[in-house]
PAMAR-932984 format. One line per 8 residues: for each residue x, z, y of C-alpha. Coordinates in Angstrom, 1 decimal, decimal comma, padded with zeros to 4 digits. Each point is the difference from the previous one (the first is absolute). Layout:
N
X Z Y; ...
This chain:
527
003,6 018,3 -037,2; 004,0 000,2 000,7; 001,9 -002,2 -002,0; 003,9 -000,5 -000,1; 000,0 -003,6 000,7; 001,0 -001,2 003,2; -002,7 -000,8 003,2; 000,4 -003,6 -000,4
000,6 -000,3 -003,3; -003,9 001,3 -000,5; -001,1 -001,3 002,7; 000,7 -003,8 -000,9; -003,4 000,6 -002,4; -001,7 001,9 002,6; -004,2 -000,7 -000,4; -000,5 001,9 002,9
-004,0 001,6 001,0; -000,6 001,5 003,6; -002,5 002,9 -000,6; -001,5 000,8 003,5; -000,7 004,3 -001,1; -003,4 -000,2 001,9; -001,7 -002,6 -001,5; 000,9 -000,2 -003,6
-001,2 002,5 -002,0; -002,1 003,3 001,1; 000,0 003,0 -003,1; -001,9 003,0 002,2; -002,8 -001,8 001,7; 001,0 000,7 003,5; 000,0 -004,0 001,0; 004,1 -000,4 -000,1
002,1 -001,6 -002,3; 003,1 002,5 -001,6; 002,3 000,5 -002,5; -002,1 001,3 -002,7; -002,2 -003,2 000,7; 002,8 -002,0 -000,1; 001,5 001,7 -003,5; -003,2 -000,8 -001,5
000,2 -003,5 000,6; 003,6 -001,0 -000,9; -000,6 -001,7 -003,0; -001,9 -002,6 001,9; 003,2 -000,6 001,5; 002,2 000,2 -003,2; -002,7 -002,4 -001,6; 000,7 -002,0 003,0
003,6 -000,5 -000,8; 001,3 002,0 002,8; 002,8 002,1 000,1; 000,6 001,4 003,3; -002,9 001,3 002,9; 001,3 001,3 003,2; -002,8 002,7 002,1; -000,3 -000,8 003,9
000,8 003,3 001,4; -001,3 003,0 -001,8; 001,8 002,4 001,7; -001,6 003,1 001,9; -001,6 -002,1 003,3; -002,7 001,0 003,0; -000,8 -003,7 -001,0; 000,1 -001,3 003,1
001,2 -003,6 -001,2; -001,0 000,4 -004,0; 002,9 002,7 -000,5; 003,0 -002,4 001,6; 000,0 002,9 002,1; 001,7 002,9 -002,0; 000,0 003,7 000,7; 002,1 000,9 -003,1
002,1 -002,1 -002,1; 000,5 002,5 -002,7; -004,1 000,5 -000,8; -002,5 -002,7 -001,0; -003,2 000,4 001,8; -002,6 002,3 -001,3; -002,7 -003,2 -000,2; 001,8 -001,7 -002,6
001,1 003,1 -001,9; 002,8 002,3 -000,4; 003,9 -000,8 -000,3; -001,0 001,1 -003,8; -002,6 -002,6 -000,3; 002,4 -002,6 001,2; 002,6 001,1 -002,7; -002,6 -000,3 -002,8
-001,0 -003,4 001,2; 004,0 -000,7 000,3; 000,1 000,9 -003,6; -003,1 -001,3 -001,5; 001,2 -003,9 001,8; 003,6 000,5 -001,6; -001,2 000,5 -003,2; -002,3 -003,8 000,2
003,6 -001,4 001,5; -001,6 000,1 003,9; 002,2 001,2 002,8; -001,0 001,7 003,0; 001,6 -000,9 003,5; -001,3 002,1 003,1; -000,2 -001,2 002,9; 002,1 001,5 002,7
-000,5 000,3 003,7; 003,4 000,0 000,8; 000,1 -000,7 004,0; -002,5 002,3 002,0; -002,5 003,7 -001,4; -003,4 000,9 001,0; 000,2 001,9 003,5; -001,1 003,2 -002,2
003,3 000,2 -002,2; 001,7 003,1 000,5; 003,6 -002,3 001,4; -002,5 -001,1 002,6; -001,5 002,9 001,3; 003,1 001,9 -000,2; 001,3 -002,8 001,6; -002,7 -000,2 003,0
001,0 003,8 000,9; 003,8 -000,5 -000,4; 002,2 -002,0 002,6; 003,1 000,3 -002,3; -001,2 -001,7 -002,8; -000,1 -003,4 -000,7; -001,6 -001,2 -003,0; -002,1 -002,4 002,0
000,4 -001,8 003,3; -000,4 002,0 002,6; 000,4 -001,0 003,8; 000,4 002,5 002,8; -003,1 000,7 002,2; 001,7 -001,9 003,4; -001,1 -003,4 -001,8; -002,3 -001,4 -002,0
001,2 -002,8 -002,0; -002,7 -002,6 -000,7; -001,9 000,6 -003,7; 001,3 003,8 000,3; -003,1 002,8 -000,4; 000,0 003,4 002,0; 001,7 002,7 -001,8; -003,1 002,1 -001,6
002,5 003,3 000,0; 001,6 002,2 001,9; 002,7 -002,7 000,1; 000,0 -002,3 003,1; 000,1 -003,5 000,6; -001,2 -002,4 -002,7; 000,7 -001,7 -003,5; -000,1 -003,5 -002,3
-002,8 -001,3 -002,5; 000,5 -002,0 -002,1; -003,7 -001,1 -000,4; -003,0 001,7 000,9; 001,4 003,3 002,1; -001,2 002,8 -002,8; 003,2 -002,4 -001,8; 002,9 001,6 002,0
003,5 -002,2 -000,4; 002,8 002,0 -002,1; 003,2 -000,6 002,2; 002,4 -002,3 -002,3; 002,1 -000,8 003,1; -000,2 -003,0 002,4; 002,5 -003,0 -001,0; 000,8 -000,4 003,5
000,5 003,2 002,6; -000,7 000,1 003,7; 000,9 003,5 001,6; -002,1 -000,8 002,6; -002,5 000,0 -003,0; 000,9 003,5 -001,6; -002,5 -000,2 -002,8; 002,0 -002,9 -001,8
002,3 002,0 -001,6; 002,6 -001,8 -002,1; -000,9 000,1 -004,0; 002,3 002,5 -001,2; -001,3 003,3 002,7; -001,0 002,7 -001,8; -003,8 -001,2 000,2; 000,6 -003,1 -001,3
002,8 001,6 -002,7; -002,9 002,6 -000,9; -003,0 -002,4 -001,0; 002,4 -001,7 -002,0; 001,0 002,4 -002,1; -004,0 000,9 000,1; -001,0 -003,3 -001,2; 002,4 000,2 -002,7
-000,9 003,4 -001,3; -003,7 -000,9 -000,1; 000,9 -002,9 -001,9; 001,7 002,1 -002,9; -002,3 002,6 000,1; -002,7 -002,1 -001,3; 002,4 -002,7 -002,4; 001,3 003,9 -001,3
-003,9 000,1 -001,2; 000,0 -003,2 -001,8; -001,3 -002,6 003,1; 001,3 -003,2 -000,6; 001,4 -001,0 003,3; -001,8 -000,5 003,5; -001,7 -002,7 001,8; 001,4 000,8 003,4
-002,7 -000,8 003,3; 001,1 -001,6 003,0; 003,8 000,1 -001,5; 001,4 -002,2 003,0; -001,2 002,1 002,4; 002,0 003,1 -000,5; 003,0 -000,7 002,9; -001,6 -001,3 003,3
001,2 -002,5 002,1; 002,4 -000,8 -002,7; 000,9 -003,8 000,4; 000,2 -002,2 -003,3; -001,0 003,6 -001,6; 003,5 000,5 -000,5; 000,0 004,2 000,0; -003,1 -000,1 -002,0
001,7 -002,3 -002,8; 002,9 002,5 000,1; -002,0 003,0 -000,4; -002,3 -001,7 -002,6; 003,4 -001,1 -001,8; 001,1 003,8 000,5; -003,4 001,2 -002,0; 000,3 -002,6 -002,5
003,6 001,1 -000,9; -001,4 003,5 -000,2; -002,8 -000,5 -002,1; 002,2 -002,3 -002,4; 002,1 002,9 -000,5; -002,5 002,3 -000,6; -003,0 -002,0 -001,4; 001,2 -003,0 -001,0
-002,8 -001,0 -001,6; -002,5 000,9 002,9; -001,1 -003,3 002,0; -000,1 -000,9 003,8; -002,6 -002,3 001,0; -000,7 -000,8 003,9; -003,0 -000,5 002,6; 002,2 -002,6 001,6
-001,2 -003,4 -000,7; 003,5 -001,8 000,5; 001,8 000,4 -003,3; 002,8 -002,4 001,4; 000,8 003,3 001,5; -001,1 002,8 -001,5; 001,2 -000,6 -003,8; 003,6 -000,3 001,7
-000,7 002,9 001,6; 000,1 002,1 -002,9; -004,2 000,2 -001,2; 000,1 -001,7 -003,6; -003,8 -001,5 000,9; -001,9 -001,3 003,4; -003,3 -001,6 -000,1; -001,3 -002,9 001,9
-002,4 001,3 002,2; -002,5 -001,1 002,7; 003,0 001,0 002,6; 003,7 000,2 000,1; 002,8 -002,1 000,2; 000,4 -002,5 003,0; -003,3 -002,0 -001,0; -002,2 002,9 000,5
-001,4 000,3 -003,9; -000,5 -003,6 000,0; 001,4 -000,8 -003,6; -002,4 002,3 -001,5; -003,4 -001,3 002,5; 000,9 -003,8 -001,2; -000,7 001,1 -003,2; -003,2 002,4 000,3
-001,1 000,4 003,4; -003,7 -002,0 001,1; -000,3 002,2 003,2; -002,8 001,8 -001,6; 000,2 003,4 -000,5; 003,1 001,5 001,2; 000,8 -002,6 003,2; 002,5 001,5 002,8
-001,0 -002,3 003,1; 004,1 -000,7 001,0; -000,3 -002,2 -003,7; -000,2 -003,7 000,7; -002,7 -001,4 -002,4; 000,8 -002,6 -002,6; -001,5 -000,4 -003,5; 002,1 002,0 -002,5
001,1 -002,3 -003,4; -002,8 002,3 -002,1; -002,6 -001,9 002,3; -002,8 -001,5 -002,4; 000,3 -003,1 003,4; 003,6 -001,2 -001,8; 000,8 000,8 004,0; 003,1 001,9 -000,8
003,6 -000,1 -001,2; 002,6 001,8 -002,1; 003,0 -001,3 002,1; -000,3 003,0 001,9; 000,0 002,9 -002,5; 002,2 -002,6 -001,9; 003,1 000,2 002,7; -000,7 003,7 000,5
000,9 000,9 -003,4; 002,8 -002,7 -000,3; 001,7 001,6 003,0; -000,7 003,6 -001,0; 001,3 -000,2 -004,1; 003,3 -002,5 001,7; 000,8 003,2 002,4; -000,7 002,9 -002,7
001,5 -001,6 -002,5; -000,6 002,5 -003,6; 000,4 003,0 002,6; -003,9 000,4 -000,7; -003,7 -001,7 000,2; -002,5 -001,0 002,2; -003,7 001,3 -001,1; -003,5 -001,8 000,5
-002,5 001,6 000,4; -003,6 -001,0 -000,6; -001,1 002,1 003,4; 000,5 003,2 001,4; -001,3 003,1 001,4; 000,2 -001,6 003,2; -000,5 -003,6 -000,5; -003,0 -001,8 -001,7
-001,0 -000,3 -003,9; 000,3 -003,6 -000,9; -003,9 -000,1 -000,7; -000,2 -000,3 003,9; -002,6 -001,6 002,2; -000,8 -003,6 -001,4; 002,4 000,9 -003,2; -002,3 -000,7 -003,3
000,8 002,0 -003,0; 001,0 -003,7 -001,8; 003,3 000,1 002,6; 001,3 003,1 -001,3; 001,2 -000,9 -003,9; 002,1 -002,9 002,1; 001,7 002,6 002,2; 000,9 002,5 -002,9
001,8 -002,9 -001,9; 001,9 -001,0 002,5; 001,3 003,9 000,4; -000,1 001,5 -002,6; 002,6 -003,1 -001,3; 002,2 -000,2 003,1; 003,2 001,5 000,0; -001,0 003,3 002,5
-001,0 002,9 -001,0; -003,7 -000,3 -000,4; -002,3 002,8 001,5; -003,6 000,9 -000,4; -001,9 001,1 002,8; -002,1 002,6 -002,0; -003,5 -001,8 -001,2; 001,2 -003,5 001,1
000,4 -000,8 -004,4; -003,6 000,3 000,5; -000,6 -002,1 002,9; -001,3 002,6 002,1; -000,9 -001,1 003,8; 000,9 000,9 003,2; -002,8 002,2 001,3; -000,8 -001,4 003,7
-002,0 002,0 002,7; 001,6 003,5 -000,7; 000,4 003,2 002,3; 002,8 001,3 001,5; 001,7 002,2 -003,0; 003,2 002,4 000,4; 001,6 -002,7 002,5; -001,0 -003,2 -002,0
-000,9 -002,4 003,1; 003,0 -001,2 001,5; -001,7 -002,6 002,3; -003,4 -001,8 000,7; 000,5 -001,9 -003,8; 002,2 001,8 -001,2; -002,0 002,7 -002,5; 002,0 000,8 -002,7
-002,7 002,3 -001,4; -001,7 -003,4 -001,5; 003,6 000,2 -002,6; -000,4 003,4 -000,8; -003,6 000,4 -001,8; -000,6 002,4 -003,3; 000,9 -001,5 -003,5; -002,3 -001,5 -001,7
-000,1 000,9 -003,3; -003,5 -000,5 -001,2; -003,4 -000,4 000,9; -000,9 003,4 000,2; -000,9 001,8 003,5; 003,3 -000,6 002,0; 001,5 -002,4 -002,3; 001,0 002,7 -001,7
002,8 001,4 002,5; -001,5 003,0 000,6; -003,5 002,6 -000,7; 000,0 001,2 003,5; -003,0 -002,0 002,0; 000,2 -003,3 001,3; 000,3 001,9 004,2; 002,9 001,8 -001,2
002,0 -002,4 -001,5; 003,2 -000,8 001,9; -000,7 -003,2 000,6; -003,2 -002,2 -000,6; 000,0 -001,8 -003,6; -000,4 -003,5 000,4; -003,4 -000,6 000,3; -000,2 -003,1 -001,7
-002,6 -000,5 -003,0; 002,4 -002,3 -001,6; 003,3 002,1 000,6; 002,2 -000,4 -003,2; 000,8 002,8 -001,7; 003,0 000,9 -002,8; -002,4 001,3 -002,7; -002,3 -003,1 000,3
003,4 -002,1 000,4; 001,7 001,5 -002,9; -003,5 -001,1 -002,1; 000,9 -003,6 000,8; 003,6 -002,0 -001,3; -001,1 -002,6 002,2; 000,4 002,5 003,1; 002,8 -000,2 003,1
001,3 003,6 -001,3; 000,1 -001,4 -003,8; 002,4 -002,4 002,0; 001,6 002,3 001,7; 000,5 002,0 -003,2; 001,3 -003,1 -001,9; 002,2 -001,7 003,0; 002,1 003,4 000,2
000,2 -000,1 -003,9; 002,0 -003,5 000,1; 001,5 000,9 002,9; 001,6 002,9 -002,1; 000,6 -001,9 -003,0; 001,8 -003,2 001,4; 003,2 000,7 002,2; -000,3 -003,1 001,5
-002,9 000,5 001,9; 000,6 003,7 001,3; 003,2 001,0 002,9; 003,4 -002,0 -002,0; -001,9 -002,7 -000,5; 001,1 -003,4 001,7; -002,3 -001,6 002,6; -000,5 -003,7 000,4
-002,9 -001,4 002,5; -000,6 -003,3 -001,3; -003,0 -000,2 002,6; -000,7 001,9 003,2; -003,7 -001,0 001,0; -003,0 000,1 -002,1; 000,4 000,4 -003,0; 003,3 002,3 -000,1
002,0 -001,0 -002,4; 003,3 001,8 -000,9; 001,7 000,8 -003,5; 001,2 003,6 -001,0; 003,0 000,8 -001,9; 000,7 -003,5 -001,1; -002,7 -000,9 -002,1; -003,6 001,5 001,1
-002,0 -002,0 002,7; -002,5 001,7 002,1; -002,7 -002,0 002,2; -002,2 001,8 002,5; -002,5 -002,1 002,5; -002,2 002,7 002,0; -001,8 -002,7 001,6; -003,2 -001,3 -001,3
000,4 -003,9 -000,7; 002,2 -000,9 -002,5; 003,4 -000,7 000,4; 002,2 -001,9 -002,1; 004,5 -000,6 000,2; 002,4 -000,9 -002,2; 001,0 002,1 -003,2; 003,6 000,5 -001,6
-001,2 -000,6 -003,2; -002,3 -002,4 -001,6; -001,7 003,2 -001,8; 000,4 003,8 000,0; -001,3 002,8 -002,0; -002,9 002,0 001,9; 001,0 003,9 000,0; -003,0 000,8 002,4
-001,9 -002,5 001,7; -003,3 -000,8 001,2; -001,3 -004,1 001,9; 003,9 -001,0 000,3; 001,6 -002,6 -003,0; 003,3 -001,8 -000,5; -000,2 -003,6 -001,4; 001,8 -002,9 000,3
002,6 001,1 002,6; -003,3 001,2 002,0; -001,1 003,5 000,9; -003,9 000,4 000,9; -001,3 003,2 001,5; -003,9 000,3 000,3; -000,6 002,0 003,0; 001,2 003,6 -000,3
001,2 -001,0 -002,9; 003,9 001,8 -001,2; 002,3 -000,6 -002,6; 003,1 001,6 -001,8; 000,9 -002,4 -002,9; 003,5 000,3 -002,1; 002,2 -003,3 000,3
């Protein structure tokens, strides 16, 4: 869906939805989701009110890291379909008012990409970061080809880092090439060529994987910022309607660097993602050993605080100004779902009421709209396990459409599925919740509609926090009172008016200048 509207203009109204293509819908019965399956389910997204989707990487890949190891940037992975299938899906989405973003793995390729196999045999090629045979620096991997020496991977050994240069060079370390050397210049051009190719075919933009990591040893990200500003300038000239979203996790840096938006993530910035984790992370599901255990604000025991989030959001927005947006996700493919560990279904409505009325871009991870849970105890799948308590597979299980075999995801035998379906007998499904107007799914739909109908609840509306505790009370757009109580126990505080008109509320009253919120209550009111 191409649009003459500048990206910043249409993004202001975006409701994002992340699709992990392996697990959304399987049309051909091979146990792996695909483009045709997504196309067949677009009406669900249109009914929900989503207007922008982004797919995890769908380029050709050996899938050592679930597609974040690209072997061809100009062809899609056969397991998802063909380039024509993606074009047809994009067109079908556009007819429903839904834009499609692709996930661009910018900093590295697969070790089976033709660029790398050629580079591994050619000492004159500098598309990757190579050290000579006399010394193997820490973290480098021995050359697999005729070229002597070693290369730098970004993450797994099968993900050689593309050479965008170093912020600091050193004659004693010749692999530290400057950013204007031949190899880095070629890679910047290649990166633009990839984006230009897909945008010319009707895609609406990209979410850029690990966008902060391109230039190595780059104090203050100075050269990385320069790189992205250059690319943003070229995109604005050639594709002004195209959006660039970053996986950086530090909007105060990434948006001034040229991105239209960045996500609060479970990592990033000086606090290593604490802004997001302070809301949702209850130390079940994906747990990094370096994270300090602390109760999140959305904690039934009421032991958390919204202050860490509020401070981080204020700091970022003050620095960004009106240059771009922050996106607040419910979860993602690398982080636990909202429904994780001890968090129960009755706690989820308040979380969505907060996310869909806060002045960030809401990003819904597939299945969260029905309360799909993080499934523990799964095996490693395509590099999903990052640590003893960090297995991303639990957030990547098949979408739960109905109560047919495999929850309607696939007709394949259960043992052939990409990942097992949640085995819980009471697992939520789209079909069951569509039939129940009191369900989480219907609430999410109503909240999205309310956000769209009420500019004061969107990205441009003002935000005045009146009480930063239990409950969280704030006024949006000068006239919409939002009350969120994520804890089990009731909570009260002062209200800015004697009464207010409920627009969407459960368990919250405004009376006599006081707000009363039942446990897990939420409310959006007109003052």
